[in-house]
C-alpha positions in Angstrom: 9.3 111.6 25.1 5.9 111.9 24.7 5.8 115.6 25.3 8.4 116.6 23.0 6.6 114.7 20.0 3.0 116.2 20.7 5.3 119.6 20.5 7.4 118.5 17.7 4.2 117.6 15.6 2.3 120.5 16.7 4.9 122.8 15.0 5.2 120.9 11.8 1.9 121.1 11.3 1.6 124.7 11.8 -0.7 124.4 15.0 -0.2 126.9 17.8 -1.2 125.3 21.5 -4.4 127.4 21.5 -5.0 126.0 17.8 -5.1 122.2 19.1 -6.5 123.4 22.6 -9.9 124.3 20.0 -9.5 121.2 18.3 -9.7 119.2 21.5 -12.1 121.1 23.4 -9.4 121.7 26.3 -7.7 125.1 27.5 -4.7 126.1 25.9 -2.9 125.6 29.5 -3.6 121.5 29.3 -1.3 121.4 25.5 1.1 123.2 27.6 1.2 120.8 30.2 1.1 118.3 28.4 4.3 119.2 26.0 6.2 120.6 29.4 5.4 117.1 30.8 3.7 117.6 33.2 0.7 116.1 33.2 -0.3 113.4 29.7 -3.4 112.7 28.0 -5.4 109.8 28.6 -6.3 107.2 26.6 -9.4 108.9 25.3 -7.6 111.9 24.6 -4.4 110.2 23.2 -6.8 109.2 20.7 -8.1 112.5 19.6 -5.1 114.4 19.9 -3.8 111.6 17.2 -6.6 112.5 14.9 -5.7 116.3 15.3 -2.3 115.5 14.4 -2.8 113.4 11.9 0.1 111.5 13.3 -0.3 107.8 14.4 -0.3 107.1 17.9 2.4 105.1 18.3 4.4 108.0 16.4 3.3 110.0 19.4 4.3 107.6 21.9 7.4 106.3 20.0 10.9 107.5 19.4 11.6 111.2 19.3 10.4 112.9 16.4 13.1 114.2 14.1 12.4 118.0 12.7 13.0 118.1 9.2 16.0 119.0 8.3 17.3 122.0 6.3 18.8 119.8 3.9 15.8 118.4 3.1 13.6 122.1 2.2 16.6 123.0 0.4 15.3 120.4 -1.8 12.2 121.3 -1.6 12.4 124.9 -2.1 14.6 124.0 -5.3 12.5 121.6 -6.6 9.0 124.5 -6.3 11.5 127.0 -8.0 11.8 124.5 -10.9 8.2 124.3 -11.5 7.2 127.9 -11.0 10.1 128.4 -13.6 8.9 125.6 -15.7 5.0 126.8 -15.8 6.2 130.5 -16.4 7.8 129.2 -19.4 4.5 127.4 -20.7 2.7 130.7 -19.9 5.5 132.9 -21.8 5.2 130.1 -24.7 1.3 130.5 -24.6 1.1 133.9 -25.0 3.7 134.0 -28.0 1.4 131.3 -29.7 -1.7 133.1 -29.2 0.0 136.4 -30.2 1.3 134.8 -33.5 -2.2 133.3 -34.2 -3.5 137.0 -34.1 -0.8 138.2 -35.8 -2.0 135.9 -38.5 -5.4 136.3 -38.5 -4.5 139.5 -39.4 -2.2 138.7 -42.5 -5.2 136.4 -43.6 -8.3 138.9 -43.3 -5.5 141.6 -45.4 -4.8 138.8 -47.6 -8.3 137.7 -48.8 -9.6 141.8 -48.8 -6.5 142.5 -51.3 -7.8 139.1 -53.5 -11.6 140.1 -53.2 -10.0 143.6 -54.6 -8.4 142.4 -57.2 -11.1 139.8 -58.6 -13.0 142.9 -58.4 -16.7 140.7 -58.0 -16.3 138.3 -61.3 -19.4 136.8 -60.0 -21.5 139.7 -61.2 -20.4 138.8 -65.0 -21.4 135.0 -64.9 -24.1 134.1 -66.7 -27.1 133.2 -64.4 -29.3 131.0 -66.8 -27.1 128.7 -66.3 -28.4 126.7 -62.5 -24.8 125.7 -61.5 -23.2 128.8 -62.6 -26.1 131.0 -60.8 -26.0 129.0 -57.3 -22.1 129.1 -57.2 -22.6 133.1 -58.0 -25.2 133.5 -55.5 -22.7 131.3 -52.9 -19.6 133.4 -54.0 -21.7 136.7 -53.2 -23.2 135.6 -50.4 -19.2 134.3 -49.1 -18.0 138.3 -50.0 -21.1 140.1 -48.4 -20.5 138.5 -45.0 -16.7 138.6 -45.2 -17.0 142.5 -46.1 -19.3 143.2 -43.0 -17.3 140.7 -40.4 -13.7 141.1 -41.3 -13.1 144.5 -40.5 -14.4 144.2 -37.0 -12.3 140.7 -36.8 -9.1 142.6 -38.2 -9.6 145.1 -35.5 -9.8 142.2 -32.6 -6.9 140.4 -34.3 -5.0 143.8 -34.0 -6.2 144.7 -30.3 -5.5 140.9 -29.4 -1.5 140.9 -30.8 -1.2 144.2 -29.1 -2.4 142.7 -25.9 -0.5 140.0 -25.9 3.2 141.3 -27.2 6.1 140.5 -25.3 7.1 143.3 -22.5 10.2 143.6 -22.1 
């Protein structure tokens, strides 16, 4: 019973006899003898074995350990597949959102350029002797000046971003 449990638990943990032997500071042949039932570990080694296999001593000494059923593995793999599909869908949705943000940015920049072209800088004709008009005129001029210099770079970036985030089919 102990020998079968050691072997089944070791294999379920994905350990070779050599790897388990290294963890316990024994030779591989010792593990082999335990698994064949030719010898048994002493009480101190049984505790070390329990720690190395992350299994209670009672489980090692107890009833036969049942291997994972194929149905259990199938259920787990199906759940993992569902999770992977959900993550892929989430990534696709985020990509679409970012794509449309880039497209909206392009449209907004073009729209503002159109508005500025239609207005043809009306603040240049304002009466700057009135302090309120002067402040608004200077603020509008500064906004337009900054926009005209930054917007082309932002537009190119948005176009490139929209191109890179497009849906490839």
